[in-house]
NUTOR-811779 format. One record per residue: residue number from 0; residue in three letters; x, z, y of N, C-alpha, C in turn. Coordinates in pm, 1 decimal. Each point is the difference from the previous one (the first is absolute). Layout:
REM NUTOR-811779
pos:NUM	code:ALA	npx:X	npz:Z	npy:Y	capx:X	capz:Z	capy:Y	cpx:X	cpz:Z	cpy:Y
...
This chain:
REM NUTOR-811779
pos:0	code:LEU	npx:-2047.3	npz:1375.9	npy:-1715.5	capx:-15.5	capz:44.2	capy:136.9	cpx:-68.9	cpz:135.2	cpy:2.6
pos:1	code:ALA	npx:34.0	npz:76.6	npy:102.2	capx:-59.3	capz:132.3	capy:16.2	cpx:-23.0	cpz:24.4	cpy:147.9
pos:2	code:VAL	npx:-94.4	npz:87.0	npy:31.8	capx:-20.1	capz:39.6	capy:139.5	cpx:117.8	cpz:88.2	cpy:38.2
pos:3	code:THR	npx:73.7	npz:-42.3	npy:102.4	capx:120.8	capz:72.7	capy:39.6	cpx:-11.1	cpz:64.5	cpy:136.6
pos:4	code:ASP	npx:-107.6	npz:-31.5	npy:77.0	capx:-16.9	capz:59.3	capy:132.6	cpx:-146.0	cpz:-13.7	cpy:40.2
pos:5	code:ILE	npx:-48.7	npz:94.3	npy:80.2	capx:-135.9	capz:-7.3	capy:51.7	cpx:0.5	cpz:35.5	cpy:148.1
pos:6	code:CYS	npx:-105.1	npz:-44.0	npy:70.0	capx:-17.8	capz:38.8	capy:139.6	cpx:-147.6	cpz:-11.5	cpy:35.3
pos:7	code:ILE	npx:-37.5	npz:53.4	npy:114.4	capx:-136.2	capz:-5.8	capy:51.7	cpx:3.4	cpz:-83.6	cpy:127.3
pos:8	code:THR	npx:-99.0	npz:-89.4	npy:18.6	capx:-9.7	capz:-75.6	capy:124.3	cpx:-137.1	cpz:20.4	cpy:62.4
pos:9	code:ILE	npx:-1.9	npz:-7.1	npy:132.3	capx:-123.7	capz:10.7	capy:76.8	cpx:-9.7	cpz:-126.9	cpy:84.5
pos:10	code:PRO	npx:-74.7	npz:-100.3	npy:-47.8	capx:-7.8	capz:-127.3	capy:71.9	cpx:-51.6	cpz:14.1	cpy:142.9
pos:11	code:GLY	npx:-85.2	npz:97.9	npy:26.4	capx:-53.1	capz:21.8	capy:134.5	cpx:107.8	cpz:34.4	cpy:101.9
pos:12	code:LYS	npx:115.0	npz:44.8	npy:-47.8	capx:113.6	capz:30.0	capy:87.8	cpx:101.4	cpz:-114.0	cpy:-1.0
pos:13	code:GLY	npx:-40.4	npz:-115.0	npy:-55.4	capx:88.2	capz:-115.6	capy:-3.6	cpx:100.6	cpz:2.3	cpy:-114.1
pos:14	code:GLU	npx:-16.6	npz:91.2	npy:-94.5	capx:95.2	capz:9.6	capy:-110.9	cpx:-33.4	cpz:-102.2	cpy:-108.0
pos:15	code:THR	npx:104.2	npz:-57.5	npy:-56.8	capx:-14.0	capz:-92.4	capy:-112.3	cpx:91.6	cpz:48.2	cpy:-112.0
pos:16	code:PRO	npx:-25.7	npz:-42.8	npy:-122.3	capx:89.8	capz:41.5	capy:-109.3	cpx:142.8	cpz:-48.2	cpy:26.6
pos:17	code:PRO	npx:100.4	npz:82.1	npy:-29.6	capx:139.3	capz:-43.6	capy:15.8	cpx:31.0	cpz:-118.7	cpy:-90.5
pos:18	code:HIS	npx:109.2	npz:-67.9	npy:30.4	capx:43.2	capz:-116.0	capy:-79.2	cpx:9.2	cpz:38.1	cpy:-147.8
pos:19	code:THR	npx:-50.6	npz:-81.2	npy:-86.9	capx:-4.1	capz:11.5	capy:-146.5	cpx:-99.6	cpz:105.2	cpy:-50.7
pos:20	code:PHE	npx:-78.9	npz:62.8	npy:88.8	capx:-100.3	capz:96.6	capy:-42.8	cpx:-133.7	cpz:-70.3	cpy:-19.7
pos:21	code:CYS	npx:-81.4	npz:48.0	npy:-93.2	capx:-135.0	capz:-50.4	capy:-24.5	cpx:-99.4	cpz:107.3	cpy:42.4
pos:22	code:ARG	npx:-113.5	npz:-42.4	npy:55.2	capx:-101.1	capz:94.8	capy:45.4	cpx:-111.7	cpz:10.1	cpy:-102.5
pos:23	code:VAL	npx:-44.8	npz:122.3	npy:-29.7	capx:-116.4	capz:23.0	capy:-85.0	cpx:-121.2	cpz:-13.1	cpy:91.3
pos:24	code:ASP	npx:-84.4	npz:-98.4	npy:-26.5	capx:-113.4	capz:-27.4	capy:89.0	cpx:-117.2	cpz:94.7	cpy:-24.2
pos:25	code:LYS	npx:26.5	npz:127.9	npy:13.0	capx:-103.7	capz:104.6	capy:-7.7	cpx:28.9	cpz:97.1	cpy:112.2
pos:26	code:ASN	npx:-93.9	npz:12.0	npy:93.5	capx:16.0	capz:89.3	capy:113.8	cpx:0.3	cpz:145.5	cpy:-48.8
pos:27	code:LEU	npx:107.6	npz:71.6	npy:29.8	capx:10.2	capz:140.0	capy:-42.3	cpx:-79.6	cpz:94.4	cpy:89.1
pos:28	code:ASN	npx:-43.0	npz:-47.6	npy:117.0	capx:-80.3	capz:81.2	capy:91.1	cpx:-146.0	cpz:-27.1	cpy:-30.9
pos:29	code:SER	npx:-63.2	npz:89.6	npy:-74.4	capx:-137.8	capz:-21.7	capy:-44.7	cpx:-103.7	cpz:44.3	cpy:103.1
pos:30	code:SER	npx:43.0	npz:57.3	npy:112.9	capx:-97.0	capz:44.2	capy:100.9	cpx:-47.5	cpz:-118.9	cpy:82.2
pos:31	code:MET	npx:-105.8	npz:19.2	npy:74.4	capx:-54.6	capz:-107.7	capy:82.9	cpx:81.1	cpz:-17.7	cpy:127.9
pos:32	code:TRP	npx:75.8	npz:101.7	npy:39.7	capx:77.3	capz:-6.3	capy:123.5	cpx:147.9	cpz:-3.5	cpy:-32.3
pos:33	code:GLY	npx:74.9	npz:-47.3	npy:93.4	capx:144.6	capz:-1.3	capy:-17.8	cpx:51.2	cpz:-133.3	cpy:-48.3
pos:34	code:SER	npx:128.2	npz:-14.1	npy:5.2	capx:66.1	capz:-124.6	capy:-36.8	cpx:6.3	cpz:-18.0	cpy:-151.4
pos:35	code:SER	npx:6.9	npz:-123.9	npy:-40.0	capx:23.2	capz:-31.2	capy:-141.3	cpx:142.1	cpz:40.6	cpy:-36.2
pos:36	code:VAL	npx:18.6	npz:48.6	npy:-121.6	capx:130.8	capz:42.9	capy:-49.6	cpx:19.5	cpz:-65.3	cpy:-136.8
pos:37	code:TYR	npx:114.7	npz:-65.9	npy:-18.0	capx:26.3	capz:-70.3	capy:-125.4	cpx:130.9	cpz:46.1	cpy:-62.1
pos:38	code:LEU	npx:1.8	npz:3.1	npy:-131.2	capx:120.3	capz:30.7	capy:-76.0	cpx:72.7	cpz:-131.3	cpy:-28.3
pos:39	code:CYS	npx:130.3	npz:-0.4	npy:18.5	capx:82.8	capz:-117.6	capy:-29.8	cpx:107.4	cpz:41.6	cpy:-99.9
pos:40	code:TYR	npx:40.6	npz:-92.7	npy:-83.1	capx:101.9	capz:30.1	capy:-100.9	cpx:99.5	cpz:-114.3	cpy:-10.4
pos:41	code:LYS	npx:116.9	npz:33.6	npy:-48.4	capx:105.4	capz:-99.2	capy:-22.3	cpx:33.9	cpz:1.6	cpy:-148.0
pos:42	code:LYS	npx:-2.1	npz:-117.8	npy:-62.9	capx:38.8	capz:-12.0	capy:-140.5	cpx:139.3	cpz:-59.2	cpy:-5.5
pos:43	code:SER	npx:83.9	npz:58.7	npy:-79.7	capx:136.7	capz:-46.8	capy:-16.4	cpx:40.2	cpz:15.7	cpy:-145.3
pos:44	code:VAL	npx:108.8	npz:-63.1	npy:-33.2	capx:56.8	capz:20.6	capy:-132.3	cpx:50.0	cpz:143.7	cpy:-3.8
pos:45	code:ALA	npx:-46.8	npz:75.5	npy:-95.1	capx:40.1	capz:140.2	capy:-10.8	cpx:138.4	cpz:5.8	cpy:-64.4
pos:46	code:LYS	npx:99.1	npz:33.3	npy:79.9	capx:136.9	capz:7.0	capy:-50.3	cpx:53.7	cpz:139.9	cpy:22.9
pos:47	code:THR	npx:74.0	npz:46.9	npy:-96.0	capx:71.2	capz:124.9	capy:20.1	cpx:141.5	cpz:-35.6	cpy:42.1
pos:48	code:ASN	npx:70.7	npz:95.6	npy:48.7	capx:138.5	capz:-20.4	capy:41.4	cpx:12.4	cpz:-112.7	cpy:103.1
pos:49	code:MET	npx:-91.0	npz:2.8	npy:98.9	capx:1.7	capz:-98.6	capy:106.8	cpx:-38.5	cpz:67.8	cpy:131.4
pos:50	code:ILE	npx:67.1	npz:-39.2	npy:107.5	capx:-34.5	capz:47.4	capy:133.9	cpx:-35.5	cpz:-123.1	cpy:81.9
pos:51	code:ALA	npx:-117.7	npz:-0.1	npy:61.1	capx:-43.2	capz:-114.1	capy:80.8	cpx:6.9	cpz:35.6	cpy:148.1
pos:52	code:TYR	npx:44.9	npz:-95.4	npy:79.6	capx:8.6	capz:14.0	capy:144.7	cpx:-70.9	cpz:-118.0	cpy:64.1
pos:53	code:LYS	npx:-38.7	npz:16.0	npy:125.8	capx:-57.6	capz:-111.4	capy:74.4	cpx:109.4	cpz:-104.3	cpy:20.7
pos:54	code:ALA	npx:-29.6	npz:-124.3	npy:-33.8	capx:98.2	capz:-107.7	capy:15.0	cpx:31.2	cpz:-22.8	cpy:147.2
pos:55	code:GLY	npx:124.6	npz:-34.9	npy:28.0	capx:42.2	capz:-26.8	capy:136.7	cpx:92.7	cpz:-118.8	cpy:5.0
pos:56	code:LEU	npx:36.3	npz:-37.9	npy:120.5	capx:86.3	capz:-114.5	capy:23.1	cpx:142.4	cpz:47.7	cpy:22.6
pos:57	code:ILE	npx:94.5	npz:-48.0	npy:-80.5	capx:140.5	capz:39.7	capy:14.7	cpx:70.7	cpz:-90.8	cpy:100.7
pos:58	code:CYS	npx:-17.0	npz:-129.9	npy:-15.1	capx:56.4	capz:-94.4	capy:96.3	cpx:-86.2	cpz:-124.8	cpy:0.9
pos:59	code:ARG	npx:19.2	npz:-82.6	npy:102.1	capx:-81.4	capz:-119.3	capy:13.3	cpx:75.4	cpz:-106.1	cpy:77.3
pos:60	code:TYR	npx:-42.7	npz:-124.7	npy:-19.7	capx:51.8	capz:-110.8	capy:78.4	cpx:-117.2	cpz:-89.1	cpy:35.2
pos:61	code:PRO	npx:-17.8	npz:-37.7	npy:122.0	capx:81.9	capz:40.4	capy:114.4	cpx:-22.4	cpz:146.7	cpy:33.8
pos:62	code:GLU	npx:98.2	npz:59.6	npy:65.8	capx:-7.6	capz:142.3	capy:31.8	cpx:-107.4	cpz:31.1	cpy:103.8
pos:63	code:GLU	npx:-35.6	npz:-97.1	npy:81.8	capx:-103.8	capz:17.8	capy:102.1	cpx:-120.0	cpz:-87.4	cpy:-35.0
pos:64	code:ASP	npx:-118.7	npz:43.4	npy:42.2	capx:-120.9	capz:-77.4	capy:-24.7	cpx:1.9	cpz:-130.4	cpy:78.5
pos:65	code:TYR	npx:-64.2	npz:-102.3	npy:-58.0	capx:-28.1	capz:-121.0	capy:76.5	cpx:-111.5	cpz:34.7	cpy:98.3
pos:66	code:GLU	npx:3.3	npz:-58.0	npy:117.8	capx:-104.9	capz:26.9	capy:98.2	cpx:-136.0	cpz:-42.6	cpy:-53.6
pos:67	code:SER	npx:-1.3	npz:-110.9	npy:-75.8	capx:-125.8	capz:-53.1	capy:-52.2	cpx:-50.8	cpz:75.0	cpy:-124.0
pos:68	code:PHE	npx:88.9	npz:77.6	npy:-65.2	capx:-43.6	capz:72.0	capy:-120.4	cpx:84.2	cpz:124.8	cpy:-21.8
pos:69	code:PRO	npx:-48.5	npz:115.0	npy:48.3	capx:71.6	capz:124.7	capy:-30.5	cpx:-19.7	cpz:37.3	cpy:-147.1
pos:70	code:LEU	npx:104.7	npz:49.4	npy:-63.8	capx:-7.7	capz:37.1	capy:-140.7	cpx:-92.4	cpz:120.6	cpy:-16.5
pos:71	code:PRO	npx:-107.4	npz:-12.7	npy:-77.0	capx:-92.9	capz:112.4	capy:-18.0	cpx:66.6	cpz:118.2	cpy:-70.9
pos:72	code:GLU	npx:-39.6	npz:121.0	npy:37.3	capx:54.4	capz:120.7	capy:-62.9	cpx:-44.0	cpz:12.8	cpy:-145.3
pos:73	code:SER	npx:-101.1	npz:-75.4	npy:-40.9	capx:-52.7	capz:10.2	capy:-136.7	cpx:77.6	cpz:-83.0	cpy:-101.6
pos:74	code:VAL	npx:100.4	npz:-76.9	npy:40.3	capx:73.6	capz:-85.2	capy:-93.2	cpx:55.3	cpz:78.4	cpy:-119.3
pos:75	code:PRO	npx:61.4	npz:119.4	npy:19.6	capx:49.4	capz:73.0	capy:-118.3	cpx:-109.7	cpz:33.1	cpy:-101.5
pos:76	code:LEU	npx:-124.2	npz:19.3	npy:45.8	capx:-110.5	capz:28.3	capy:-92.8	cpx:-32.5	cpz:-121.1	cpy:-86.6
pos:77	code:PHE	npx:19.1	npz:-120.4	npy:52.7	capx:-22.2	capz:-120.8	capy:-79.3	cpx:112.0	cpz:-19.9	cpy:-100.9
pos:78	code:CYS	npx:121.2	npz:39.2	npy:37.7	capx:115.7	capz:-20.0	capy:-87.4	cpx:6.3	cpz:103.2	cpy:-111.9
pos:79	code:LEU	npx:-27.5	npz:125.6	npy:32.8	capx:0.9	capz:109.0	capy:-99.4	cpx:-132.5	cpz:76.7	cpy:10.7
pos:80	code:PRO	npx:-110.1	npz:-57.4	npy:-48.2	capx:-130.9	capz:64.2	capy:17.5	cpx:-13.6	cpz:136.9	cpy:-66.1
pos:81	code:MET	npx:78.1	npz:27.1	npy:-103.1	capx:-5.7	capz:130.7	capy:-65.6	cpx:103.9	cpz:95.1	cpy:58.2
pos:82	code:GLY	npx:69.0	npz:-42.1	npy:105.0	capx:98.6	capz:83.6	capy:66.4	cpx:140.6	cpz:-21.5	cpy:-52.5
pos:83	code:ALA	npx:93.5	npz:53.7	npy:74.2	capx:140.0	capz:-0.4	capy:-43.2	cpx:16.5	cpz:117.7	cpy:-95.2
pos:84	code:THR	npx:69.5	npz:-21.3	npy:-110.5	capx:8.9	capz:106.4	capy:-100.4	cpx:144.3	cpz:28.1	cpy:-40.8
pos:85	code:ILE	npx:21.0	npz:122.2	npy:-42.8	capx:121.7	capz:38.9	capy:-70.8	cpx:-49.6	cpz:44.4	cpy:-137.5
pos:86	code:GLU	npx:55.3	npz:-59.5	npy:-104.1	capx:-48.3	capz:25.5	capy:-135.2	cpx:114.3	cpz:40.4	cpy:-92.0
pos:87	code:CYS	npx:-33.1	npz:82.1	npy:-97.9	capx:97.4	capz:44.8	capy:-99.2	cpx:-38.3	cpz:-57.9	cpy:-134.6
pos:88	code:TRP	npx:92.3	npz:-74.7	npy:-60.6	capx:-23.5	capz:-64.9	capy:-128.9	cpx:104.4	cpz:47.9	cpy:-99.9
pos:89	code:PRO	npx:-28.1	npz:-9.1	npy:-129.8	capx:106.1	capz:23.1	capy:-98.1	cpx:114.1	cpz:-98.6	cpy:28.1
pos:90	code:SER	npx:123.4	npz:43.0	npy:-15.8	capx:114.6	capz:-81.5	capy:41.6	cpx:10.4	cpz:-133.9	cpy:-73.2
pos:91	code:GLN	npx:-58.0	npz:-15.8	npy:-118.8	capx:8.0	capz:-127.3	capy:-72.2	cpx:-111.7	cpz:-97.4	cpy:38.4
pos:92	code:THR	npx:-90.0	npz:39.0	npy:88.7	capx:-111.4	capz:-86.1	capy:38.3	cpx:50.6	cpz:-122.0	cpy:75.6
pos:93	code:LYS	npx:-51.3	npz:-117.1	npy:-36.3	capx:37.1	capz:-122.2	capy:70.6	cpx:-83.8	cpz:-12.1	cpy:126.5
pos:94	code:TYR	npx:59.1	npz:-61.3	npy:101.4	capx:-73.3	capz:-24.5	capy:123.7	cpx:-121.2	cpz:-88.1	cpy:-28.8
pos:95	code:SER	npx:-110.0	npz:25.2	npy:69.4	capx:-113.3	capz:-90.3	capy:-11.8	cpx:30.9	cpz:-125.7	cpy:80.8
pos:96	code:LEU	npx:-63.6	npz:-109.0	npy:-35.6	capx:23.3	capz:-126.3	capy:69.8	cpx:-52.5	cpz:8.9	cpy:143.4
pos:97	code:PRO	npx:61.6	npz:-73.2	npy:91.5	capx:-51.8	capz:-2.0	capy:138.2	cpx:-144.0	cpz:-51.0	cpy:2.8
pos:98	code:VAL	npx:-76.3	npz:46.5	npy:98.3	capx:-139.9	capz:-39.9	capy:15.9	cpx:-11.7	cpz:-80.3	cpy:128.8
pos:99	code:PHE	npx:-56.6	npz:-119.9	npy:-9.9	capx:-18.0	capz:-88.2	capy:114.6	cpx:-145.8	cpz:3.8	cpy:43.4
pos:100	code:SER	npx:-25.1	npz:6.9	npy:132.0	capx:-136.9	capz:-2.4	capy:50.8	cpx:-2.9	cpz:-74.1	cpy:132.8
pos:101	code:THR	npx:-120.2	npz:-43.4	npy:39.2	capx:-18.7	capz:-66.2	capy:128.8	cpx:-112.4	cpz:69.6	cpy:75.0
pos:102	code:PHE	npx:-2.7	npz:-18.9	npy:131.5	capx:-105.6	capz:58.7	capy:82.1	cpx:-16.8	cpz:-82.9	cpy:126.4
pos:103	code:VAL	npx:-111.2	npz:22.7	npy:70.3	capx:-29.2	capz:-68.3	capy:125.0	cpx:-29.1	cpz:106.0	cpy:105.8
pos:104	code:LEU	npx:69.7	npz:-6.6	npy:112.2	capx:-25.4	capz:87.8	capy:113.5	cpx:-80.4	cpz:-79.2	cpy:102.3
pos:105	code:THR	npx:-107.7	npz:57.9	npy:49.0	capx:-81.7	capz:-67.1	capy:100.8	cpx:12.6	cpz:76.1	cpy:130.8
pos:106	code:GLY	npx:45.5	npz:-70.1	npy:104.4	capx:17.5	capz:60.7	capy:131.3	cpx:-132.8	cpz:24.0	cpy:68.7
pos:107	code:ALA	npx:3.5	npz:71.1	npy:113.7	capx:-121.6	capz:34.7	capy:73.4	cpx:-76.4	cpz:-123.7	cpy:45.1
pos:108	code:SER	npx:70.2	npz:-109.6	npy:28.4	capx:-68.2	capz:-121.9	capy:45.4	cpx:-28.8	cpz:-96.4	cpy:-114.9
pos:109	code:GLY	npx:20.1	npz:44.6	npy:-123.7	capx:-36.5	capz:-79.2	capy:-116.7	cpx:111.5	cpz:-82.7	cpy:-61.3
pos:110	code:GLU	npx:119.3	npz:-1.5	npy:61.7	capx:110.0	capz:-77.0	capy:-58.7	cpx:45.2	cpz:66.3	cpy:-129.2
pos:111	code:LYS	npx:43.4	npz:-83.0	npy:-94.1	capx:40.8	capz:50.5	capy:-130.4	cpx:150.3	cpz:-17.0	cpy:-18.3
pos:112	code:VAL	npx:61.5	npz:100.5	npy:-60.5	capx:140.6	capz:-5.7	capy:-36.3	cpx:6.1	cpz:34.8	cpy:-148.5
pos:113	code:TYR	npx:66.5	npz:-85.5	npy:-77.0	capx:7.5	capz:17.0	capy:-144.2	cpx:129.7	cpz:71.4	cpy:-36.7
pos:114	code:GLY	npx:-8.3	npz:92.1	npy:-93.4	capx:116.9	capz:75.1	capy:-42.4	cpx:18.3	cpz:-5.0	cpy:-150.3
pos:115	code:ALA	npx:123.9	npz:17.0	npy:-41.3	capx:34.3	capz:7.4	capy:-142.4	cpx:94.4	cpz:118.3	cpy:-17.3
pos:116	code:ALA	npx:-17.1	npz:73.2	npy:-108.3	capx:80.9	capz:119.9	capy:-22.6	cpx:46.4	cpz:4.8	cpy:-145.1
pos:117	code:ILE	npx:120.5	npz:50.8	npy:-18.8	capx:50.1	capz:24.1	capy:-135.2	cpx:43.6	cpz:145.9	cpy:-6.6
pos:118	code:GLN	npx:-59.7	npz:72.8	npy:-93.2	capx:26.7	capz:142.5	capy:-16.6	cpx:89.6	cpz:19.3	cpy:-121.8
pos:119	code:PHE	npx:97.9	npz:89.5	npy:12.5	capx:94.8	capz:23.8	capy:-108.2	cpx:48.0	cpz:144.6	cpy:5.8
pos:120	code:TYR	npx:71.8	npz:43.4	npy:-104.7	capx:55.5	capz:135.4	capy:-7.4	cpx:151.4	cpz:-3.8	cpy:11.1
pos:121	code:GLU	npx:54.9	npz:105.4	npy:59.8	capx:144.8	capz:19.4	capy:7.2	cpx:32.0	cpz:142.4	cpy:-43.0
pos:122	code:SER	npx:121.4	npz:20.9	npy:-47.2	capx:44.4	capz:135.3	capy:-33.8	cpx:5.6	cpz:84.3	cpy:126.3
pos:123	code:TYR	npx:-25.5	npz:127.8	npy:-16.8	capx:4.0	capz:95.5	capy:111.0	cpx:84.4	cpz:118.0	cpy:-46.6
pos:124	code:SER	npx:102.9	npz:32.7	npy:72.6	capx:93.1	capz:104.9	capy:-40.7	cpx:-67.9	cpz:137.4	cpy:-2.1
pos:125	code:GLN	npx:16.4	npz:72.1	npy:-110.5	capx:-57.9	capz:134.9	capy:-11.2	cpx:60.1	cpz:95.3	cpy:102.8
pos:126	code:GLU	npx:121.4	npz:-27.4	npy:43.4	capx:64.4	capz:86.0	capy:100.2	cpx:-72.5	cpz:-3.9	cpy:134.0
pos:127	code:ARG	npx:-75.8	npz:-105.5	npy:26.2	capx:-72.9	capz:-13.4	capy:126.4	cpx:-129.9	cpz:79.2	cpy:0.4
pos:128	code:LEU	npx:-41.6	npz:51.8	npy:-115.3	capx:-126.8	capz:72.5	capy:-10.8	cpx:13.3	cpz:142.8	cpy:51.0
pos:129	code:THR	npx:-105.1	npz:48.0	npy:66.3	capx:-6.0	capz:140.4	capy:39.4	cpx:-42.4	cpz:81.7	cpy:-122.6
pos:130	code:ASP	npx:13.4	npz:131.6	npy:7.3	capx:-43.9	capz:85.6	capy:-110.0	cpx:-149.0	cpz:-18.2	cpy:-26.7
pos:131	code:LYS	npx:-78.7	npz:-14.4	npy:106.5	capx:-144.7	capz:-19.1	capy:-16.2	cpx:-28.7	cpz:-132.1	cpy:-72.2
pos:132	code:GLN	npx:69.3	npz:-107.3	npy:38.2	capx:-19.6	capz:-129.0	capy:-66.4	cpx:42.4	cpz:7.4	cpy:-146.2
pos:133	code:ARG	npx:111.3	npz:67.3	npy:-27.6	capx:45.1	capz:15.6	capy:-139.0	cpx:-107.7	cpz:70.8	cpy:-81.9
pos:134	code:SER	npx:-61.5	npz:101.1	npy:57.7	capx:-105.6	capz:73.3	capy:-68.7	cpx:-121.8	cpz:-90.0	cpy:-24.4
pos:135	code:GLN	npx:-40.4	npz:-77.0	npy:101.2	capx:-115.8	capz:-89.4	capy:-14.0	cpx:23.6	cpz:-107.2	cpy:-105.4
pos:136	code:LEU	npx:123.7	npz:-39.8	npy:-18.3	capx:33.0	capz:-103.6	capy:-97.9	cpx:30.2	cpz:57.2	cpy:-139.1
pos:137	code:GLY	npx:-9.0	npz:130.6	npy:-14.2	capx:26.9	capz:63.2	capy:-128.6	cpx:147.0	cpz:8.4	cpy:-32.3
pos:138	code:LEU	npx:85.5	npz:1.9	npy:102.5	capx:145.0	capz:5.5	capy:-20.5	cpx:57.6	cpz:137.0	cpy:31.6
pos:139	code:SER	npx:-84.3	npz:98.0	npy:27.1	capx:49.7	capz:131.4	capy:40.5	cpx:92.5	cpz:59.8	cpy:-104.3
pos:140	code:SER	npx:105.8	npz:55.4	npy:49.4	capx:93.2	capz:72.4	capy:-85.6	cpx:68.9	cpz:103.5	cpy:87.5
pos:141	code:THR	npx:78.7	npz:84.1	npy:-60.7	capx:67.3	capz:105.9	capy:75.8	cpx:114.5	cpz:-53.7	cpy:83.8
pos:142	code:ASP	npx:49.7	npz:-118.1	npy:-33.0	capx:104.3	capz:-60.4	capy:82.7	cpx:-49.4	cpz:-135.3	cpy:51.7
pos:143	code:SER	npx:71.6	npz:-58.6	npy:92.1	capx:-44.3	capz:-125.2	capy:60.7	cpx:70.8	cpz:-121.9	cpy:-59.3
pos:144	code:ARG	npx:62.0	npz:16.5	npy:-117.4	capx:64.7	capz:-115.3	capy:-64.2	cpx:-106.5	cpz:-98.0	cpy:-48.8
pos:145	code:PRO	npx:31.3	npz:-129.4	npy:1.0	capx:-97.0	capz:-99.5	capy:-46.1	cpx:-38.3	cpz:21.4	cpy:-145.9
pos:146	code:ASN	npx:-126.7	npz:-23.4	npy:-29.9	capx:-52.1	capz:5.6	capy:-136.0	cpx:26.2	cpz:-137.0	cpy:-62.9
pos:147	code:MET	npx:93.0	npz:-8.5	npy:-93.8	capx:42.2	capz:-129.0	capy:-55.4	cpx:-104.5	cpz:-62.1	cpy:-94.3
pos:148	code:SER	npx:-97.5	npz:78.2	npy:-47.0	capx:-102.2	capz:-56.9	capy:-87.5	cpx:-112.4	cpz:-65.3	cpy:80.1
pos:149	code:LYS	npx:3.2	npz:15.8	npy:131.1	capx:-102.6	capz:-57.5	capy:87.8	cpx:66.9	cpz:-87.1	cpy:105.7
pos:150	code:ALA	npx:-69.8	npz:-103.3	npy:42.5	capx:47.5	capz:-87.6	capy:107.2	cpx:-105.3	cpz:-1.9	cpy:110.0
pos:151	code:VAL	npx:44.3	npz:2.0	npy:123.5	capx:-91.1	capz:0.3	capy:113.8	cpx:3.0	cpz:-138.4	cpy:64.3
pos:152	code:HIS	npx:-119.5	npz:-50.0	npy:32.7	capx:-13.9	capz:-133.3	capy:60.1	cpx:-94.7	cpz:6.7	cpy:118.7
pos:153	code:THR	npx:13.7	npz:-95.6	npy:89.9	capx:-92.2	capz:-13.3	capy:113.0	cpx:-45.8	cpz:-144.2	cpy:8.7
pos:154	code:ASN	npx:-123.7	npz:-18.7	npy:45.7	capx:-49.3	capz:-137.4	capy:14.3	cpx:27.1	cpz:-49.6	cpy:141.8
pos:155	code:LYS	npx:26.4	npz:-127.4	npy:10.7	capx:23.7	capz:-66.0	capy:128.1	cpx:-71.2	cpz:-133.1	cpy:-0.9
pos:156	code:CYS	npx:-10.2	npz:-59.3	npy:117.1	capx:-70.4	capz:-126.7	capy:10.6	cpx:65.3	cpz:-85.4	cpy:108.3
pos:157	code:ILE	npx:12.9	npz:-126.9	npy:-27.0	capx:44.1	capz:-97.3	capy:99.6	cpx:-121.7	cpz:-85.6	cpy:32.6
pos:158	code:CYS	npx:-27.2	npz:-15.8	npy:127.1	capx:-120.7	capz:-69.9	capy:44.2	cpx:36.9	cpz:-112.5	cpy:95.4
pos:159	code:LEU	npx:-61.1	npz:-114.0	npy:-19.2	capx:17.0	capz:-115.1	capy:90.3	cpx:-133.9	cpz:-37.2	cpy:58.6
């Protein structure tokens, strides 16, 4: 693991560390006046040839929320806590095994909803990549033909 992102929070303004960030419990504001200021960091697996995006919801069932339980916007964070990724691997690399996880969502009134998720990888066509993405993945070349020695994959998750 490596520190992959940092941020500053000011609790006096109602700020809290973002999801998956850890706070260093040392106030950076050494003066007697003013708000406390804290450094926060995110540790992740340090990978090259990977682009991470904020996870989102592609489709869902039921398509509309139940009146008694609206689907929280944070569900994608539970399913893909390290984000949605596009990764470049050597073409002979075998897919990693799917990863199964469970979680509990607690509503505002204390009701609990249990979830289960399975995360897996799928092939991602190099033709769908922008020039910037190709560069970030180490696939840059003078032409846009696919690099046959590398394979591009994306992670997905099915959640119940």
